[in-house]
C-alpha positions in Angstrom: 73.3 68.0 -12.1 72.3 71.5 -11.0 72.1 72.6 -7.3 68.3 72.9 -7.4 67.8 69.4 -8.5 70.3 68.1 -6.0 68.4 69.8 -3.3 65.2 68.4 -4.6 66.6 64.9 -4.5 67.9 65.3 -0.9 64.5 66.7 0.0 62.7 63.7 -1.5 65.1 61.4 0.3 64.2 63.0 3.6 60.5 63.6 2.9 59.6 60.0 1.7 60.2 58.3 5.0 58.5 61.2 6.8 55.5 61.0 4.6 55.4 57.2 5.0 55.6 57.5 8.7 52.8 60.2 8.7 50.6 58.0 6.6 51.3 55.1 9.0 50.2 57.2 11.9 47.0 58.3 10.1 46.2 54.6 9.3 46.9 53.6 12.9 44.5 56.3 14.3 41.9 55.3 11.7 42.2 51.7 12.8 41.1 52.6 16.3 37.7 53.4 14.8 37.7 50.6 12.3 34.4 48.6 12.1 36.3 45.3 11.9 37.8 46.1 15.3 34.4 47.0 16.7 35.0 50.7 16.8 36.9 52.8 19.3 39.5 51.2 21.4 39.5 48.0 19.4 36.4 46.3 20.6 36.0 42.9 19.2 33.7 42.9 16.3 30.6 40.7 16.8 28.4 42.2 14.1 29.4 39.5 11.6 27.3 37.0 13.6 23.6 36.8 13.1 20.9 34.3 13.9 20.5 31.5 11.4 23.8 32.0 9.7 26.7 29.5 9.7 29.5 30.8 11.9 32.7 31.4 9.9 34.9 31.3 13.0 35.0 30.3 16.6 34.2 32.8 19.3 35.7 32.3 22.8 34.6 34.4 25.8 37.4 36.7 26.8 36.2 36.8 30.4 33.4 35.5 32.7 30.1 37.2 32.1 26.8 37.0 33.9 23.8 37.9 31.8 20.0 37.8 31.7 18.6 35.2 29.4 16.2 37.5 27.7 14.5 34.9 25.6 13.9 32.6 28.5 12.8 35.5 30.7 10.4 36.7 28.0 9.0 33.2 27.8 8.3 33.1 31.5 6.7 36.5 31.4 4.4 35.4 28.6 3.5 32.3 30.6 2.7 34.4 33.7 0.6 36.8 31.6 -1.2 33.9 30.0 -2.1 32.4 33.4 -3.9 35.6 34.5 -7.7 35.0 34.5 -9.9 37.4 32.6 -11.3 40.1 34.9 -15.0 40.9 34.9 -16.6 43.7 36.9 -20.0 44.1 38.4 -21.7 47.4 37.7 -23.0 49.1 40.9 -25.2 51.5 39.0 -27.2 48.7 37.5 -28.1 47.4 41.0 -29.5 50.8 42.0 -31.5 51.1 38.8 -33.0 47.6 39.2 -34.0 48.3 42.8 -35.5 51.7 41.9 -37.6 50.0 39.2 -38.7 47.4 41.7 -39.7 50.0 44.2 -41.7 51.9 41.6 -43.5 48.7 40.7 -44.6 48.1 44.3 -45.5 51.7 44.9 -47.7 51.5 41.9 -49.4 48.4 43.3 -50.0 50.2 46.6 -51.7 53.0 44.8 -53.9 50.7 42.9 -55.0 48.6 45.9 -58.0 50.8 46.4 -59.1 50.4 42.8 -59.2 46.6 43.2 -58.6 43.9 40.8 -59.6 44.5 37.2 -58.7 43.2 33.8 -57.7 46.7 32.7 -55.1 46.9 35.5 -53.3 43.8 34.2 -52.9 45.4 30.8 -51.7 48.6 32.4 -49.1 46.9 34.5 -47.8 45.0 31.4 -47.7 48.1 29.4 -46.0 50.2 32.1 -43.6 47.6 33.7 -43.5 44.9 31.0 -44.6 42.4 33.7 -47.2 39.9 32.5 -49.2 38.7 35.4 -52.3 36.5 35.6 -55.4 37.3 37.6 -54.4 35.2 40.6 -51.0 36.7 40.9 -52.4 40.2 40.7 -54.8 39.4 43.5 -52.0 38.1 45.6 -50.0 41.3 45.1 -53.0 43.4 45.9 -53.6 41.8 49.3 -52.5 44.4 51.7 -50.7 42.1 54.1 -48.5 40.3 51.6 -47.8 43.0 49.1 -46.4 45.7 51.4 -45.0 43.7 54.3 -43.7 40.4 52.8 -43.1 40.2 49.0 -41.4 43.5 48.4 -38.6 43.1 50.9 -38.1 39.5 50.0 -37.8 40.2 46.3 -35.7 43.3 47.0 -33.3 41.3 49.0 -33.1 38.6 46.3 -32.5 41.2 43.5 -29.8 42.9 45.6 -28.1 39.6 46.5 -28.0 38.3 43.0 -26.8 41.6 41.4 -24.2 42.2 44.0 -22.9 38.7 43.4 -22.9 39.6 39.7 -25.3 38.5 37.0 -23.8 37.6 33.5 -25.9 37.9 30.4 -24.4 34.6 29.3 -21.6 32.4 30.3 -18.3 34.0 29.2 -16.2 32.2 26.5 -12.8 31.8 28.1 -10.0 29.4 27.7 -10.1 28.2 31.3 -12.8 27.2 33.7 -12.6 30.2 35.9 -12.6 34.0 35.9 -11.9 36.8 38.2 -14.9 38.9 39.2 -14.7 42.3 40.8 -17.7 43.0 43.0 -19.0 44.3 46.2 -18.5 42.0 49.2 -19.5 42.9 52.7 -19.5 46.6 51.8 -16.1 46.5 50.1 -15.1 46.1 46.5 -13.0 43.0 46.1 -12.0 40.3 43.5 -13.0 36.7 43.6 -12.1 33.8 41.5 -15.2 32.0 40.3 -15.6 28.9 38.3 -17.8 29.1 35.3 -20.3 26.7 37.0 -20.9 29.1 39.8 -21.6 32.1 37.7 -25.2 33.5 37.7 -26.9 33.9 34.5 -30.7 34.6 33.9 -31.5 31.0 33.2 -30.1 29.9 36.5 -32.0 32.5 38.6 -35.3 30.5 39.1 -33.5 27.6 40.6 -31.3 29.9 42.7 -34.5 31.7 44.0 -36.1 28.4 45.0 -32.9 27.2 46.6 -32.7 30.4 48.6 -36.3 30.2 49.8 -36.3 26.5 50.5 -37.6 25.8 54.0 -39.3 29.2 54.5 -42.8 27.8 54.2 -43.8 30.0 51.3 -46.6 28.4 49.2 -46.1 27.4 45.7 -48.1 30.3 44.2 -46.1 32.9 46.0 -42.9 31.1 45.0 -43.8 31.3 41.4 -44.6 35.0 41.8 -41.4 35.7 43.6 -39.4 33.8 41.0 -41.1 35.7 38.1 -40.6 39.2 39.7 -37.1 38.6 40.8 -36.1 37.4 37.4 -37.9 40.3 35.8 -36.2 43.0 37.8 -32.7 41.6 37.7 -30.5 43.1 35.0 -27.2 41.4 33.9 -24.6 43.8 35.3 -21.3 42.0 34.7 -19.0 43.1 31.8 -15.5 42.1 30.8 -13.0 44.7 31.9 -10.0 44.9 29.6 -8.2 47.5 31.6 -8.3 45.5 34.8 -7.3 42.4 32.9 -4.2 44.1 31.4 -3.3 45.5 34.8 -3.5 42.0 36.3 -1.2 40.7 33.4 1.3 43.5 34.0 1.4 42.8 37.7 1.9 39.1 37.0 4.7 39.9 34.5 6.4 42.3 37.0 6.5 39.5 39.5 8.5 37.2 37.3 12.2 37.1 38.3 14.7 37.3 35.3 16.3 34.1 34.3 20.1 34.6 34.4 23.0 32.7 32.9 26.8 32.7 33.2 29.5 32.5 30.6 32.8 31.2 31.8 36.1 32.7 30.7 37.5 30.8 27.8 34.1 29.2 27.0 33.7 28.5 23.3 30.5 30.4 22.7 30.4 29.9 18.9 31.8 27.0 16.9 32.9 27.5 13.3 30.6 25.8 10.9 27.6 25.6 13.2 24.4 27.6 12.9 24.2 30.6 15.2 21.1 30.3 17.4 19.2 33.0 19.2 20.7 31.8 22.5 24.1 32.1 21.0 23.3 35.7 20.0 22.3 36.4 23.6 25.7 35.3 24.7 27.4 37.4 22.0 25.5 40.5 23.0 26.3 39.9 26.7 30.0 39.6 25.8 29.9 42.7 23.6 28.2 44.8 26.3 30.5 43.6 29.0 33.6 44.2 26.9 35.2 47.5 28.0 38.7 48.8 28.3 41.7 48.7 26.0 42.8 45.5 24.4 46.5 46.0 24.3 47.2 42.7 22.5 44.9 43.7 19.6 46.4 47.2 19.4 49.9 45.8 19.2 48.9 43.1 16.7 47.1 45.7 14.5 50.0 48.2 14.6 52.5 45.5 13.7 50.3 44.4 10.8 50.1 48.0 9.6 53.8 48.5 10.0 54.5 45.3 8.0 52.2 46.4 5.2 53.8 49.9 5.0 57.3 48.4 5.2 56.6 45.9 2.4 54.9 48.6 0.4 57.9 50.9 0.8 60.6 48.4 -0.2 58.5 46.8 -2.9 57.4 50.0 -4.5 60.6 52.1 -4.2 62.2 50.6 -7.3 59.3 51.9 -9.4 59.4 55.4 -8.0 61.9 56.7 -10.6 63.3 59.2 -11.2 64.2 59.5 -7.6 63.4 63.2 -7.4 59.8 62.2 -8.2 59.8 59.8 -5.3 58.0 62.2 -3.0 55.3 63.1 -5.5 54.6 59.5 -6.5 54.8 58.3 -2.9 52.2 60.9 -1.9 50.1 59.9 -4.9 50.1 56.3 -3.8 49.4 57.1 -0.2 46.4 59.3 -1.2 45.0 56.6 -3.5 45.5 54.1 -0.7 43.7 56.3 1.8 40.9 56.8 -0.7 40.6 53.1 -1.2 40.6 52.5 2.6 38.0 55.2 3.2 35.8 53.7 0.4 36.1 50.3 2.1 35.1 51.7 5.5 32.2 53.7 4.0 30.9 50.6 2.2 30.8 48.8 5.5 28.8 51.6 7.2 26.4 51.8 4.2 25.7 48.0 4.0 24.7 45.3 6.3 25.8 41.7 6.9 23.8 40.5 3.9 26.1 42.6 1.6 29.3 40.7 2.5 29.8 39.5 -1.1 28.7 42.8 -2.6 30.9 45.1 -0.6 33.8 44.9 -3.1 31.5 46.5 -5.7 31.8 49.7 -3.8 35.6 49.8 -3.9 37.4 51.8 -6.7 40.1 49.2 -7.3 40.0 49.7 -11.1 40.3 53.5 -10.6 43.3 53.1 -8.3 45.1 50.7 -10.7 44.4 53.0 -13.8 45.7 56.1 -12.0 48.8 54.5 -10.7 49.5 52.7 -14.0 49.2 56.0 -15.9 51.3 58.0 -13.5 53.9 55.6 -12.3 53.7 52.3 -14.1 51.9 49.0 -14.2 54.3 47.2 -11.8 53.7 49.8 -9.2 49.9 49.5 -9.8 50.1 45.8 -9.6 51.8 45.8 -6.2 49.6 48.6 -4.8 46.4 46.7 -5.7 47.6 43.7 -3.7 48.8 45.8 -0.8 45.5 47.8 -0.8 43.4 44.6 -0.9 45.2 42.9 2.0 45.6 46.1 4.1 41.9 46.4 4.6 41.3 42.8 5.6 41.8 43.4 9.4 39.7 46.6 9.4 36.7 45.9 7.1 34.9 42.6 7.1 35.2 41.3 3.5 35.0 37.8 2.2 37.4 35.9 0.0 35.3 36.5 -3.0 35.4 40.3 -2.3 39.2 40.0 -2.2 39.3 38.2 -5.5 37.0 40.7 -7.1 39.2 43.6 -6.0 42.3 42.1 -7.4 40.7 41.1 -10.7 39.1 44.5 -11.2 42.5 46.2 -10.4 44.3 44.0 -12.9 41.8 44.8 -15.5 42.3 48.5 -15.0 46.1 47.9 -15.5 45.4 46.1 -18.8 43.2 48.9 -20.0 45.8 51.6 -19.4 48.6 49.4 -21.0 46.6 49.1 -24.2 45.5 52.8 -24.2 47.3 55.5 -26.2 44.4 57.9 -26.6 41.8 59.0 -24.1 39.0 57.5 -26.2 40.7 54.1 -25.5 39.8 54.6 -21.8 36.1 54.8 -22.7 36.4 51.5 -24.5 38.3 50.2 -21.5 35.3 51.0 -19.4 33.3 48.5 -21.4 36.0 45.9 -20.9 36.0 46.5 -17.1 32.2 46.2 -17.1 32.4 42.9 -19.0 35.0 41.5 -16.6 32.9 42.6 -13.6 29.9 40.8 -15.0 31.9 37.7 -15.4 33.1 37.9 -11.8 29.5 38.4 -10.7 28.5 35.2 -12.5 31.5 33.3 -11.0 30.9 34.5 -7.5 27.2 33.9 -7.7 27.4 30.4 -9.0 30.1 29.4 -6.5 28.2 30.9 -3.6 24.8 29.5 -4.9 23.2 32.9 -4.7 19.5 33.4 -5.7 18.5 35.1 -8.9 17.7 38.3 -7.2 21.4 38.6 -6.0 22.6 38.3 -9.6 20.5 41.2 -10.6 21.6 43.6 -7.9 25.2 42.5 -8.1 25.3 43.0 -11.9 23.9 46.5 -11.5 26.5 47.4 -8.9 29.3 45.9 -10.9 28.4 48.0 -14.0 28.0 51.1 -11.9 31.4 50.5 -10.4 33.1 50.1 -13.8 31.5 53.2 -15.2 32.2 55.3 -12.1 35.9 54.2 -12.2 36.2 55.0 -15.9 34.5 58.5 -15.6 36.6 59.4 -12.5 39.8 58.3 -14.2 39.0 60.5 -17.2 38.2 63.4 -14.8 41.0 63.0 -12.3 43.9 61.9 -14.6 44.2 65.2 -16.5 44.2 67.2 -13.2 47.0 65.0 -11.8 48.9 65.2 -15.1 48.8 69.0 -15.0 49.5 69.3 -11.3 52.6 66.9 -11.4 53.6 67.7 -15.0 54.0 63.9 -15.5 54.9 62.2 -18.7 51.8 60.0 -19.0 51.1 58.1 -22.2 48.4 60.6 -23.1 50.6 63.6 -22.4 53.5 62.1 -24.4 51.1 61.4 -27.3 50.1 65.1 -27.3 53.7 66.2 -27.2 54.6 64.0 -30.1 52.5 66.1 -32.4 54.9 67.6 -35.0 52.4 70.2 -36.2 53.0 72.5 -33.3 54.4 76.0 -33.9 57.8 75.0 -32.4 58.4 72.2 -35.0 57.0 74.3 -37.8 59.6 76.9 -37.0 62.2 74.2 -36.7 61.4 72.7 -40.1 61.7 76.2 -41.6 64.8 77.5 -39.7 66.7 74.3 -39.1 65.5 71.6 -41.6 68.5 69.5 -41.0 68.0 69.5 -37.3 64.3 68.6 -37.9 65.2 65.7 -40.1 67.9 64.6 -37.6 65.5 64.7 -34.7 62.9 62.6 -36.5 65.5 60.0 -37.4 66.8 60.0 -33.8 63.2 59.6 -32.5 62.6 56.6 -34.7 65.9 55.0 -33.6 65.3 55.7 -29.9 61.8 54.5 -29.9 62.7 51.2 -31.6 65.6 50.6 -29.2 63.5 51.4 -26.2 60.8 48.9 -27.3 63.6 46.3 -27.6 64.9 46.8 -24.1 61.5 47.4 -22.5 62.0 51.1 -21.7 59.5 53.9 -22.1 59.5 54.2 -25.9 57.1 57.1 -26.0 59.2 59.1 -23.6 62.3 58.4 -25.7 60.5 59.5 -28.9 59.3 62.7 -27.4 62.7 63.4 -25.8 64.4 62.8 -29.2 62.0 65.2 -30.9 62.9 68.0 -28.4 66.5 67.2 -27.7 67.9 69.7 -30.2 65.4 72.5 -29.9 68.2 74.7 -28.6 69.7 74.8 -32.2 66.7 76.8 -33.5 68.2 80.1 -32.4 71.5 79.6 -34.3 70.9 76.8 -36.8 73.6 77.9 -39.2 76.3 76.9 -36.7 75.3 73.3 -36.9 76.5 71.2 -39.8 73.2 69.5 -40.6 71.8 72.9 -41.5 74.8 74.2 -43.4 74.6 74.4 -47.2 78.3 75.0 -48.0 79.4 77.9 -45.8 80.8 76.8 -42.5 80.4 79.6 -39.9 83.1 78.0 -37.7 85.8 78.7 -40.3 85.5 82.3 -39.2 85.7 81.6 -35.5 88.3 80.5 -33.1 87.8 76.9 -31.7 87.0 78.4 -28.2 84.2 80.5 -29.7 82.9 77.7 -31.8 82.7 75.3 -28.9 80.9 77.9 -26.8 78.2 78.2 -29.5 78.0 74.4 -29.8 77.7 73.9 -26.1 75.1 76.7 -25.7 72.4 74.7 -27.7 72.0 72.4 -24.7 71.5 75.3 -22.2 69.1 77.1 -24.6 67.3 73.8 -25.2 66.7 73.3 -21.5 65.4 76.9 -21.1 63.0 76.4 -24.1 61.8 73.0 -22.7 61.0 74.6 -19.4 59.2 77.5 -21.1 57.1 74.9 -23.0 56.4 73.3 -19.5 57.6 69.9 -20.8 57.7 67.1 -18.3 60.9 67.1 -16.3 61.8 63.7 -17.7 61.8 65.3 -21.2 63.8 68.3 -20.0 66.4 65.8 -18.6 66.8 64.2 -22.0 67.3 67.6 -23.5 70.0 68.4 -20.9 71.7 65.0 -20.9 71.7 64.0 -24.5 75.4 65.0 -24.8 76.3 64.3 -21.2 79.6 65.8 -20.3 81.4 64.4 -23.4 84.3 66.0 -25.2 83.7 68.0 -28.4 86.7 66.3 -30.1 86.8 68.3 -33.4 87.2 71.7 -31.8 89.4 70.3 -29.1 91.7 68.9 -31.8 91.6 72.2 -33.6 92.5 74.0 -30.4 95.4 71.8 -29.8 96.7 72.5 -33.3 96.6 76.2 -32.6 98.0 75.8 -29.1 100.6 78.4 -28.2 103.5 77.7 -25.9 102.1 79.5 -22.9 98.5 78.4 -23.4 97.2 75.3 -21.7 94.2 73.6 -23.4 91.9 71.9 -20.9 89.6 69.1 -22.1 87.0 70.3 -19.7 86.7 73.6 -21.6 85.8 71.7 -24.7 83.3 69.4 -23.0 79.6 69.7 -22.6 78.4 71.1 -19.3 75.7 68.5 -18.7 75.7 65.3 -16.7 75.7 61.7 -18.1 72.2 60.3 -18.7 70.4 59.1 -15.7 67.5 57.3 -17.2 67.6 54.5 -19.8 65.6 56.6 -22.2 68.0 59.5 -22.0 70.9 57.2 -22.6 69.3 55.7 -25.6 68.6 59.1 -27.1 72.3 60.0 -26.5 73.4 56.9 -28.4 70.8 57.4 -31.2 71.9 61.1 -31.5 75.6 60.2 -31.7 75.2 57.3 -34.1 72.6 58.9 -36.4 75.0 61.8 -37.0 78.1 59.7 -37.2 76.7 57.2 -39.7 76.3 60.0 -42.2 80.0 60.0 -42.7 80.1 56.2 -43.2 81.1 55.4 -46.8 79.8 52.2 -48.5 77.9 51.0 -45.5 77.3 47.3 -45.1 75.5 45.5 -42.3 78.8 44.3 -40.9 80.2 47.8 -41.1 77.1 49.2 -39.4 77.3 46.7 -36.6 81.0 47.3 -36.0 80.6 51.1 -36.3 77.6 51.3 -34.0 79.2 49.1 -31.4 82.4 51.1 -31.4 80.3 54.3 -30.8 78.5 52.7 -28.0 81.7 51.5 -26.4 83.1 55.0 -26.8 80.3 56.3 -24.6 81.0 53.5 -22.1 84.7 54.2 -22.0 84.1 57.9 -21.7 81.9 57.2 -18.6 78.7 58.5 -20.2 76.8 55.3 -19.3 77.7 55.2 -15.6 74.5 56.7 -14.2 71.9 54.8 -16.3 70.8 51.2 -15.8 71.7 49.9 -19.2 73.3 46.5 -19.3 75.5 45.1 -22.0 72.6 42.9 -23.0 70.5 46.1 -23.4 73.3 47.6 -25.4 73.4 44.6 -27.7 69.7 45.0 -28.3 70.1 48.7 -28.9 72.8 48.0 -31.4 70.7 45.5 -33.3 67.8 47.9 -33.3 69.9 50.7 -34.7 71.4 48.5 -37.3 67.9 47.5 -38.5 66.8 51.1 -38.7 69.9 52.4 -40.4 70.0 49.5 -42.8 66.6 50.5 -43.9 67.8 54.1 -44.2 70.8 53.1 -46.4 68.9 50.3 -48.3 69.9 51.6 -51.7 73.6 51.7 -50.9 74.2 49.0 -48.4 76.0 45.8 -49.2 74.8 42.8 -47.4 77.3 40.0 -46.6 77.3 37.0 -48.8 76.2 33.6 -47.5 79.7 32.1 -47.7 81.2 35.1 -45.9 78.6 34.8 -43.2 79.3 31.1 -42.7 83.0 31.7 -42.6 82.7 34.5 -40.1 80.5 32.4 -37.9 83.0 29.5 -38.1 85.9 31.9 -37.2 83.9 33.3 -34.2 83.1 29.8 -32.9 
């Protein structure tokens, strides 16, 4: 292991906890503003309650609160306003106009007194003043004594009294039996409450005149004349005054004292399962407005919950952050996707109301998160992250159980899509599958929750939009992350497995034996990795590239030699230097091609630090007395394989080359030979850094036997049935 990579590993070991702690602090700060906690400083969230809904939890008052019962107060105000009588106002100008008209009438009569009674005068009076008199009434008016000194002041007084009292055109249509009348009283404008029966209307004036003049000794003819003229010159002067009426209502409303209530500390304001009433909402609003200050208990509980989620996430996901020097990269990727998921959840809450409780999950990119993490790290890491993401937002964003189920199902579908995808076009087909699963979830959630038909339509639209958005974003973001992290995703490995690239065309021309060997090793490694559950694509690509260092000097490697062995002309020390150099050259070429580091590791570790026995033996034969031959000088400079894929490629490389020397191969011979080669690697400590078990090695052996038996099918001798039975009996 080189110094640079060692430093990288040490850095990742230090950086991972620091990054996790930093992410925890970010989440803790965000939680202070979380809507579920009611916003800044962890206020209790009461927005989930609304009038008419069934409460999903109890609500207990945290402290005693006095509050105004707004509903009851409003009712009393309305009652006070309703009790205000309509206000009518007498118009003063109308009185003056009536008196002026009456004065003109009598002045006219005084002027005509000298003319005397005539029939033409009656018509003129009717035409000019609209007063129809008969001959006797005219004569009475033209008598000097009564006209000027008695009738005029009497009628003037009557008109003035009636109109100052207020004359209605007709009885007002009001709900009660009284009104308020604003008029002049004793020289001052005041308001009086009058019953409908006491109001003066034109039809009541004759009786009122006779009542006023009762006992005055006025004869009947004069009474009729007074009654006629008074009624004629009186004009209805009372109108409804909406402004005065509204002012009276406002004054009455202002006089109503607010109705107050008190909530005791510990009082159960809302009971789970009961319908929330408007009175309940008043208490909730009062508690919410009265709630100030920091709730230390809630802060501690929330921080502990966050710490628990981060701790579980770290210890559960750490095994899937291999290789370890990628820990920091993958950890940051998961933290960023989690923060993106958390932000989406918070944004969905702010964009939607309470009615969207069961639709809020359709705004969350759970399928996108699972697809990205599966592609970059693996399906087990994605599986755990989806569960952790879903449960981590529960205390901060109000979501329902169905939302939670939708998030998990959508995420699992995304994992399945990536697991079955080997080409990017498969992701597009996966988008259709995600849409279909989303629609099924909409149907299930809607039927279980007894939602109306309109809900199904909106939910289905959001579900499809969510699936398409996750698919498009995955297709857009994944190549960027692949390039930035140089990660061996399925799609990148598929691209690298293309054997028509200039590198492999050069290999097949310059080193055809190496090319053929690499293809065979790739087939063996892929088959073995499938058998043990390792990354078979990574093993195949690693096997393709593991000997690219031989391209520069292909004639020094036996698979490319056609009779002339270059090493016959060299000392063992020079030969082994040439053999060892292909690993170093291969690493340099792999880095120039910007292969993923995991592939570069396979190139550098496919020989480990094993001894090159042939040249070591040749060196010992030529050993001189004063010359000390060290095994380290004849060993490769690499390190034993770290990953299972690199270990499998090492075994496939060794066994594929070694079996070429096997004469008259049989299945039994192959099994024994392959197992001996595997054990050689174990004994020589080449398997100490990888995670292969003996069970894995047995599966690898069987896989190699199957591949090589097919390769030697024309020459192989299969064991006879009797031999097989005898062998089984001996083993038992």
